[in-house]
C-alpha positions as a Markdown table, in Angstrom:
| # | Residue | x | y | z |
|---|---|---|---|---|
| 1 | Gly | 1.3 | 6.5 | 2.6 |
| 2 | Phe | 1.0 | 2.8 | 3.2 |
| 3 | Met | 3.0 | -0.4 | 3.4 |
| 4 | Met | 1.3 | -3.8 | 3.1 |
| 5 | Ser | 2.5 | -7.4 | 2.8 |
| 6 | Ser | 1.3 | -10.6 | 1.3 |
| 7 | Ala | 2.1 | -12.4 | 4.6 |
| 8 | Ala | 1.3 | -11.4 | 8.1 |
| 9 | Phe | 4.0 | -9.5 | 9.9 |
| 10 | Gln | 4.8 | -9.6 | 13.6 |
| 11 | Gly | 6.0 | -6.0 | 14.0 |
| 12 | Phe | 6.8 | -2.8 | 12.3 |
| 13 | Asp | 8.7 | 0.5 | 12.8 |
| 14 | Leu | 8.1 | 3.8 | 11.1 |
| 15 | Ser | 10.3 | 5.9 | 13.4 |
| 16 | Gly | 13.9 | 5.9 | 12.3 |
| 17 | Glu | 15.1 | 6.7 | 15.8 |
| 18 | Glu | 13.2 | 3.7 | 17.3 |
| 19 | Phe | 14.3 | 1.4 | 14.6 |
| 20 | Ser | 18.0 | 2.4 | 14.6 |
| 21 | Gly | 18.3 | 3.0 | 18.4 |
| 22 | Gly | 19.3 | 6.6 | 17.9 |
| 23 | Gly | 21.8 | 8.5 | 20.0 |
| 24 | His | 25.0 | 6.5 | 19.3 |
| 25 | Phe | 26.6 | 4.5 | 16.5 |
| 26 | Arg | 25.6 | 0.9 | 16.1 |
| 27 | Pro | 26.9 | -1.5 | 13.5 |
| 28 | Phe | 23.3 | -2.7 | 12.9 |
| 29 | Pro | 20.0 | -1.0 | 13.8 |
| 30 | Arg | 18.8 | -1.8 | 17.3 |
| 31 | Ala | 15.7 | -3.6 | 15.9 |
| 32 | Val | 17.9 | -6.0 | 14.0 |
| 33 | Glu | 20.3 | -6.6 | 16.9 |
| 34 | Glu | 17.3 | -7.3 | 19.2 |
| 35 | Gly | 15.3 | -9.2 | 16.7 |
| 36 | Arg | 12.2 | -7.2 | 17.0 |
| 37 | Cys | 10.5 | -4.0 | 15.9 |
| 38 | Arg | 8.8 | -1.7 | 18.4 |
| 39 | Asn | 5.6 | -0.9 | 16.4 |
| 40 | Ser | 6.7 | 2.8 | 16.4 |
| 41 | Leu | 4.7 | 5.3 | 14.5 |
| 42 | Gly | 6.5 | 7.7 | 12.2 |
| 43 | Leu | 6.2 | 11.2 | 13.7 |
| 44 | Gln | 9.2 | 12.7 | 11.9 |
| 45 | Pro | 11.6 | 12.3 | 14.8 |
| 46 | Tyr | 15.3 | 13.2 | 14.7 |
| 47 | Leu | 16.3 | 10.3 | 12.5 |
| 48 | Gly | 13.4 | 10.6 | 10.2 |
| 49 | Leu | 11.0 | 8.0 | 8.8 |
| 50 | Val | 11.6 | 4.4 | 7.9 |
| 51 | Gly | 9.4 | 1.6 | 6.8 |
| 52 | Ala | 10.4 | -1.7 | 8.5 |
| 53 | Leu | 8.3 | -4.8 | 8.7 |
| 54 | Gln | 9.3 | -7.7 | 11.0 |
| 55 | Phe | 8.6 | -11.3 | 9.8 |
| 56 | Asp | 9.3 | -14.2 | 12.1 |
| 57 | Leu | 10.1 | -17.0 | 9.6 |
| 58 | Thr | 11.6 | -20.4 | 9.9 |
| 59 | Leu | 13.0 | -21.9 | 6.7 |
| 60 | Pro | 14.4 | -25.4 | 6.3 |
| 61 | Ala | 17.8 | -25.7 | 4.8 |
| 62 | Arg | 17.8 | -24.6 | 1.2 |
| 63 | Gly | 14.1 | -23.5 | 1.6 |
| 64 | Ser | 12.6 | -20.4 | 0.3 |
| 65 | Arg | 9.5 | -18.3 | 0.7 |
| 66 | Ala | 8.3 | -15.4 | -1.4 |
| 67 | Leu | 7.1 | -12.2 | 0.5 |
| 68 | His | 5.6 | -9.4 | -1.5 |
| 69 | Ile | 5.6 | -5.9 | 0.0 |
| 70 | Leu | 3.7 | -3.1 | -1.5 |
| 71 | Val | 4.6 | 0.5 | -0.6 |
| 72 | Gly | 2.7 | 3.5 | -2.0 |
| 73 | Arg | 0.5 | 6.5 | -1.5 |
| 74 | Thr | -3.2 | 6.9 | -1.7 |
| 75 | Glu | -5.6 | 9.8 | -1.0 |
| 76 | Gly | -9.1 | 10.5 | 0.1 |
| 77 | Glu | -11.4 | 10.2 | 3.1 |
| 78 | Pro | -10.8 | 7.3 | 5.5 |
| 79 | Glu | -13.5 | 5.2 | 3.9 |
| 80 | Gln | -12.1 | 5.8 | 0.3 |
| 81 | Tyr | -8.6 | 5.1 | 1.6 |
| 82 | Arg | -9.6 | 1.8 | 3.1 |
| 83 | Arg | -11.5 | 0.8 | 0.0 |
| 84 | His | -8.5 | 1.7 | -2.2 |
| 85 | Leu | -6.2 | -0.3 | 0.0 |
| 86 | Gly | -8.5 | -3.3 | -0.2 |
| 87 | Glu | -8.5 | -3.0 | -4.0 |
| 88 | Leu | -4.7 | -2.9 | -4.1 |
| 89 | Arg | -4.5 | -5.9 | -1.8 |
| 90 | Asp | -6.9 | -7.9 | -4.1 |
| 91 | Lys | -5.1 | -6.8 | -7.2 |
| 92 | Phe | -1.6 | -7.6 | -6.1 |
| 93 | Phe | -1.9 | -10.3 | -3.5 |
| 94 | Ser | -4.5 | -12.5 | -5.1 |
| 95 | Gly | -3.4 | -15.2 | -7.5 |
| 96 | Arg | -0.3 | -14.0 | -9.4 |
| 97 | Gly | -1.0 | -10.3 | -9.2 |
| 98 | Val | 2.5 | -9.2 | -8.3 |
| 99 | Glu | 4.1 | -11.4 | -10.9 |
| 100 | Ser | 1.8 | -10.3 | -13.7 |
| 101 | Glu | 2.2 | -6.6 | -12.8 |
| 102 | Phe | 6.0 | -7.1 | -12.7 |
| 103 | Ala | 5.9 | -8.7 | -16.2 |
| 104 | Arg | 3.9 | -5.8 | -17.5 |
| 105 | Leu | 6.4 | -3.3 | -16.0 |
| 106 | Gln | 9.3 | -5.2 | -17.5 |
| 107 | Glu | 7.6 | -5.2 | -20.9 |
| 108 | Ser | 7.0 | -1.4 | -20.7 |
| 109 | Trp | 10.6 | -0.7 | -19.9 |
| 110 | Arg | 11.8 | -3.1 | -22.6 |
| 111 | Arg | 9.7 | -1.2 | -25.1 |
| 112 | Met | 10.9 | 2.2 | -23.9 |
| 113 | Leu | 14.6 | 1.2 | -23.8 |
| 114 | Ser | 14.5 | -0.4 | -27.3 |
| 115 | Arg | 13.1 | 2.6 | -29.2 |
| 116 | Val | 16.4 | 4.3 | -29.6 |
| 117 | Ser | 19.7 | 2.5 | -29.0 |
| 118 | Leu | 23.4 | 2.9 | -29.5 |
| 119 | Arg | 25.8 | 0.3 | -30.7 |
| 120 | Ser | 29.4 | 1.2 | -30.3 |
| 121 | Ala | 32.8 | -0.5 | -29.8 |
| 122 | Asp | 32.5 | 0.0 | -26.1 |
| 123 | Glu | 29.9 | -2.2 | -24.3 |
| 124 | Glu | 30.0 | 0.1 | -21.2 |
| 125 | Val | 29.1 | 3.2 | -23.2 |
| 126 | Asp | 26.2 | 1.2 | -24.8 |
| 127 | Arg | 24.9 | 0.2 | -21.4 |
| 128 | Leu | 25.2 | 3.8 | -20.1 |
| 129 | Tyr | 23.3 | 5.3 | -23.0 |
| 130 | Asn | 20.8 | 2.5 | -23.7 |
| 131 | Ile | 19.8 | 1.8 | -20.0 |
| 132 | Trp | 21.1 | 4.1 | -17.3 |
| 133 | Leu | 20.9 | 7.5 | -18.8 |
| 134 | Lys | 17.3 | 6.8 | -20.0 |
| 135 | Tyr | 16.4 | 5.5 | -16.5 |
| 136 | Gln | 17.9 | 8.6 | -14.9 |
| 137 | Gln | 16.2 | 11.0 | -17.3 |
| 138 | His | 12.9 | 9.2 | -16.9 |
| 139 | Asn | 13.0 | 9.5 | -13.1 |
| 140 | Thr | 14.2 | 13.1 | -13.3 |
| 141 | Ala | 11.3 | 14.1 | -15.5 |
| 142 | Arg | 8.8 | 12.3 | -13.2 |
| 143 | Phe | 10.0 | 13.4 | -9.8 |
| 144 | Ile | 11.3 | 16.9 | -10.5 |
| 145 | Arg | 7.8 | 18.1 | -10.6 |
| 146 | Ala | 7.4 | 17.5 | -6.9 |
| 147 | Leu | 9.8 | 20.4 | -6.1 |
| 148 | Asp | 8.4 | 23.8 | -5.4 |
| 149 | Gln | 11.1 | 25.9 | -6.9 |
| 150 | Ile | 11.2 | 24.3 | -10.4 |
| 151 | Gly | 10.8 | 26.5 | -13.4 |
| 152 | Tyr | 8.7 | 26.1 | -16.5 |
| 153 | Arg | 11.8 | 25.8 | -18.8 |
| 154 | Asp | 13.4 | 23.2 | -16.4 |
| 155 | Val | 10.3 | 21.0 | -16.7 |
| 156 | Leu | 10.3 | 21.3 | -20.5 |
| 157 | Gln | 14.0 | 20.4 | -20.7 |
| 158 | Asp | 13.4 | 17.3 | -18.7 |
| 159 | Met | 10.4 | 16.4 | -20.9 |
| 160 | Met | 12.5 | 16.9 | -24.0 |
| 161 | Gly | 15.1 | 14.5 | -22.6 |
| 162 | Ile | 12.7 | 11.6 | -22.7 |
| 163 | Cys | 10.8 | 12.4 | -25.9 |
| 164 | Asn | 12.7 | 9.9 | -28.0 |
| 165 | Phe | 12.0 | 6.9 | -25.7 |
| 166 | Asn | 8.8 | 7.8 | -23.8 |
| 167 | Pro | 6.6 | 10.0 | -25.9 |
| 168 | Glu | 3.5 | 8.7 | -24.2 |
| 169 | Tyr | 4.6 | 10.2 | -20.9 |
| 170 | Val | 5.4 | 13.5 | -22.5 |
| 171 | Arg | 2.1 | 13.6 | -24.4 |
| 172 | Ser | 0.1 | 13.0 | -21.2 |
| 173 | His | 2.0 | 15.4 | -19.0 |
| 174 | Leu | 2.8 | 18.3 | -21.3 |
| 175 | Pro | -0.6 | 19.9 | -21.0 |
| 176 | Thr | -0.2 | 20.1 | -17.2 |
| 177 | Val | 3.1 | 21.9 | -17.2 |
């Protein structure tokens, strides 16, 4: 996996135990209390993995600054991996890459959510059906495949649940079930 930022960061932590201070309760993680990360590597310690970046920023009153952080996964040999990370950095952190990709994502969700909709006397029921159930079903269909003990019928049922609002996903993934 990887984590990169549009701005330089001064520290990082990947070890949950190093970040939180492990061993006893703290109201805030140790790195937050001390104001610094320890540049720890994530070796799956007791408290698991985290992804924390430390930015030392000074903002004037009412000031703002945008920071874009990209987290993901890539494969391949080290040279391919580095090349792919460079391509991702160029795509997202040059110009308005993050903003244009976010707009594309919003449009794809708007299109999916608007395909089938419910209008009832209860606004909460409408929101549940028109947004949250579709979102949950979409993520279930995408991520359930990562489990080892999932059956053929289970995958098909999850795919069937998204047919009416995301047939493109079903079409592209059904042959691989």
